[in-house]
N, C-alpha and C positions, 0 to 999 in steps of 0.2 A: 542722402539716400533715406535717411529716417524721416525727413520732412516729406519726401515723395510718398513714402509708405503710409504716413499719416493722412495725407491727401487722398490716396486711393482708398484707405480704410473708411474715410469720411463719406466718400461718394458711394462705396459699396454698402455702408451702413443705412443709407436712404433706400428703404424698400420701395418707395414710389419710383424713384429713379431707375432702380433695377427692373421694376415691372414695365416702365415706359420703354426702356431699351429692349427688353424681350419682345414686348408687343410690337414695336416699331420694326424690329427685325423680322418678326413673323409676318407683318403686314407686307414688307418689302419681298420676302420670299414667296409669300402667297401670289403677289401680283406677277413676279417672275415666272412662278410655276404655271399660272393661268395662261400667260402669253405663250410659253413653250408647249403646254398641253393642247392649247387650240390650234396651234400650227400642225400638230400631229392629228388632231381630231376636229377638223373645221366644221363637221356636221353638227357639233354640239352647240353652235351659236348661229345667230342670223347676222345681218349687216349691222345692227345696233348693239351687238354683244348680248342680246337677250338669251338666256340659257334655255336650250331646248332639252329640258329635263325628261321629256318624254321620249328620248332617243338614247338614253345612256346605256341600254343594254343590260346584260347580266340578269335578265328576266324581270327587271324593274320597269322597263318602258311601258308596257301595256297598263301595268298597275297605276303608275303615276299619270299616264294619259286619261285613264278612267276617272281618277281622282279630280283632275282639272275640268273634265267634262261633267262632273256631277254624278257620275255612275259608281257602281260598286268597285272597290279595288281588286280586280280579278285579272288573271292571266288567261287567255283562251288558246289552248293547244289541242290539236286533234279534233276540233270541234267541241271540246269540253271545257267548261269554265273551271278553272283552279282557283279555289278560294284561299287556300293556305300554301300556295306554291313558294312564297317567300315571306319572311318575317316583316312586320310593319314599320320598324323604326325608321330605316332609311327612306322609304317612299314618303312617309308622313312628314318626316323632317324637311325633306325637300320641297314637298307640296305646301307646307305651311310657310316655309321661308319664301318660297316663290310667290305665294298669295299675299302674305302680310308684310314682308320685309322689302324685298326687291326681286326684280326678274332678271337682273344684271348677272352675268356670269361671275365677274370678278367680286362683286359685292356679296353674292351668295357664299362664295368661298371665304371671303373675309369674315363674314358673320359666323360662319361655322368654326373656323380656325381660331378666331379671337376668343370665342365662347369656350371652346374646349381647351385652348392654350391656357386661358385664364384659369380654368378649373384644375389643370395640371400644376400651374404656378402656385395657386393656393394650397393645393394638397402637399406639395413639397415644402412650402414656406412654413406650414404647421405641423411638419413631420416629427420634429423633435426640437423642444425649446433650447436645448444646449447647443444646437448648431447655429453658426451665423450665416450671413447672406453669401459668403463664399461657397458654402455647401450648396445653396440653392443655385447659384450660378454654374458651378461645376456640374451639377445633376442636369440641368437644362441643356449644357454643351454636350454632355454624354448621351442624352437622348436624341438630340437632332442633328448631330454632326455628320452622319452618314447620308449622302444625298438620296439614295434609294429609299431608305426609311422615311426620310423627310417627304419625298415626293408621294409615297404612298399615304402618309398621314394627311397631307394637305388636300388630297383627291376627295371628290364626292361620288364617283361613278361605281364604287364598290365598298363593301362594308368595312373594310380595313381602314379607310379614311376616318372612321369613328372608333373602331375597335382598338387601334393603336393607342389612342388617348385613354380609353376606358381601362385597358389592361394596365397602363401605366398607373392610373389612379388607383385601381384595385390593389396592386402590388404594394403601393405605399400605404394605403389604408390598412391592409392586413398586417404590416410589419411595424406600424408607427403607433404612437399614443395620441389619440384623437378624442375629444369630447364627442360623444354621440357616435362613435366610430361604428358601432353595430348597424345604426340606421344608415349611415353613408355606404357601408358595404352592401346593405340590402338594396339600396337604390342603384348602385352600380351593377349589382348582379341582374337586377331586372332589366336595366338598360341593355346589358349584353344579351340577355335571354331574348329580348325582342329584336335584336339587332341581326343575330345570325344563328340559323338553326343549328350548325355544327357546334356552337358553343353550349349546347344543352348540358353536356358532361361536365364542362367547367362550372357552370352556374348550379349544377347539382352538388359536385364534389366539394367545392370551396366552402358553401355554408355548413356542410356536414363536418368537414375538418375543423373549421372554425369553432363549431359547437363544442367538439370534444377536446380541442386543444386549448381554448381559452377558458378562463375562470370567471369572467365577469357574468353579472346576472342577466345581461341582455344578449347573451351569446346566441340565443335562439332566434333573434330578430331576422338575420339573413335567410334562415330556413323559411320563415314566415313569408318573406318577399318572394322567395322562389316558388313556394306552394302557391301563392296568390297569383303570380305571373303565370304558372302552369294552368291555374283554374281559369283565368281570364282567357288565355289562348285557346285552351281545350274547349271551353264553353262556346267561344266564337266559332270554332271548327264544328262543333256539334250542331250548332243552330244553322249553319250553312250547308254541311255535308252529311249530318247524321253520324259523324264519327268523332270521337274525342281525341284530338291530336296530342301526343305527348312523346317524349323520348326521341329516338332517332327518326320517328315519323312526325316531327314537328313541322317539317316542310315537305310537301308531297313531291316536289321536283328534285330533291336531293338524291332520290333513287336513279333518276336519269343520269346525274354525274357519276354515281357508283356503277351503273351499267355501262357507261362509256369507258370507265377505267377498266372494267373486267370484260372488255371485248378483244377479240383475237388481234394481236399484234400491237396493242397500244403501248404496253410497257416494253416490249422487245424493240419496236421500230420508231416509236414517236416520242414517248415521254423520256426526259423533261424538256426535250429541245422545243417540241411543238405543243400547242394547246390541244384541247380535246374536241374541238369543233367538229372535225371529220368524224370522229366516233359518234357524237351526239346526232349527226345526220343519219347514220346507220341505225342508232337507236330509235330515232323518230320514225324511219321507215318501218321498223318492226312493230312499233306501237300503232301506227296508222292502219296497218294491214289487219289489226285485230278488232277495230271498231268498238272500242271501250265505250261505257256510258258514262263513267264518273272518274275523278281524279284518284280515288282510292283503288279502283281496279287497275289503273295505270301503275300506281305505286306498288301494288302487290306483284304485278306481272314483272316489273323491272327488278324488283328485289330478288324474286324467284330466279330470274335470268342470271343475275350476278352470282347467286349462290350456286347455281348450276355450273357456271364457268369456273368458279373457284374449286369445286369438286373435281372437274374434268381436267383442269390445267394447273396443277400444283407447281409445275416448273415455272411457268410464266408468272404465277403469283409470287414465287420466290424471288424472280428476277425483279418483280415490281418493288417488293419490300426492300432489296438491296439498293435499288435506284432511288427509292424515296429517302432512305437514310443518308445516301450519298448527296442528294439534293440538299437536305438540311445542313449536313456537315461540311461538305467538301466542294460540291459542283461550283466552278467559277464563272460559268457562262450564263448568258441571258437564257431565260426558260420561258416556256409558254408562249412562243412566238407564233404570230398570225400572219399567214401569207395568202394573198389572193391567187385564185386558180390553183389551189393546193394540189389538186390531182394531176395537173399538167406540168409541175415543175420536178426537177431532179433534186430530190431531198438530199441526196448524198454530196451534191455540189454546193449546198448552202453552207458557208463557213460558220463555225461557232464564234459568236462575239462574246468577248470577255466583259462582264459586268464588274468593274472595279470595286463597286460598293460591297460586292461579296467577300472580298478579302478581310476588311475590318469586321465584318459581321460574323463570318464563319470562324475566323481565328479567335475572336473574342468569345464566341459561344463554345468553342472546343475547350478553350482555356477555363471558361466558367464551369463546364462540366467536370473537368479535372479538380478544380478547387472545391466544387460542391461535393464530390466523392471524398476528397481528402478531408473536408471539414465535417462531413457526416460520419466517417468511419475510422479515420486515422488520427484525428486530434482529440485528445483526452481532456484538454482544458477549455472546452467550448463554453463561451458564456451564453447566458439565456437569451439575450438579444440575437446572437448569431444563430442559436437553435431555432428561434422562430423564423428568421429569414430563411434558413435552410428547408424548413418544413413547407413554408408556403411558396417559395420559389420552386421547389421539386414538385409540389402539387400542381401548380400552374402549368409547368411544363408538361407533365404526364397527361393531365386532363385537356389541355389545349391541343396537343399533337395527336391524341388518340383518334379522333375522327379523320384526320388527314392521313394517318398511317393506314387506316381502313380503306380510304379512296386514295387520294394523292395530294400532296402540296406542291405549290409553286413558291418561288421566293417571296413574293408579296404576302403569303400567308404566314411567312415565318418573321415578318418584321417586328411584330409585337414582342415576341421572345427575344429577339436580337437586342431590342432596345432596352428591356429591363435586365438583360444580362450584363450590360455596362454598369447598371446601377448596383446589381448584386456584387459585382467585382469591387466597386468603389466602396460599398459599405463593408465588405469583407476586410479590405486593407485598412479601412478606418478602425475597425474593431481589433484588427490584428497589431497594428503599428501605432494606433493613437496619434493621428496627425494634429499637431499643435494649432495650426492655422484655423482649425475648425472650432476652437473655443470661442465663447461669447467675448465680445469687445470688452 
């Protein structure tokens, strides 16, 4: 038995072997994911597996199509050009990968997941010098063992395919000891900023908390990265639209999502089982009837519509809040489902389909919240490392979920937090019980 353990230790001690096994597994899973995903979405490839990146939806299709055709990256809705309808990270990443690396659907996914998977690997490997490669392996398993989380992370059709990796990296950077960590945090904050408009609050709050919580001389750097990102995006917006975009107005189409949420019957009858497409159609009809001239007029109108609904329908808003909390913590079924001929089907006869990945996700997250509360308020002998982990984990949760609690979350939006919850628990038990197998060889 001792000889066998020595042999395993020797294999695990080879960082290149561990990396090779991780990347090989990630490659295999990415290929399987691509095959399954294309079967469900055949419109995304042609007969030669060329990725139709201009058909991915989520308001990215027109932007990417314009980039491919050498035009400005805009969406056109209601006869109006929307210059800042979506943040630029996703469309430009896919455009440059498509143009410079490969047009093949599988290769594009492999490139993206190997790149960001390697960044996660390196971030965990350099987290703490006192931990051996068993720590690295366990962390990777805890991050990617849930099928739903893995599938969202591997995808390229929505921002969470990148956001999951970036949130993992950000969490480790915040709580670890890295050389030049302030610069790395700043870079990740900027990447998240340009990836998804709803993450504005996260990219604002984390640098501020980091500045006041840390004592190092470079703690101001993440704030500089945030301010520079805000200046770049706002300046671009001003040059194109005459308005400096910032805050919750970083994306002009975000208010359409908000208006869809605060439409009569959405929270009572549709959410979270069905997606918001039908409500989006009603919102579009309202906007089209107004004949607006620019995207900011549309943005202002939809925001005012949402605020008016909130004032007039407090009961439905309250129902929505309860359903949103239930979705994050307890809801076991598939959510945000899309059905053809939606208005012609009997919605009451559509059965709820259980998503089995919800069980490990939500049980772990609930347990994590209990442990977090216990560690913050009930444990008197908290160590400094655990205090740092508690502060940053709580900050990420609150800042991350804030915009979703204002609008609405679906399960894929929660996967980043579910994934790092596993790491939080692992680190808590390491600090609490001092697992000996994590010592250096």
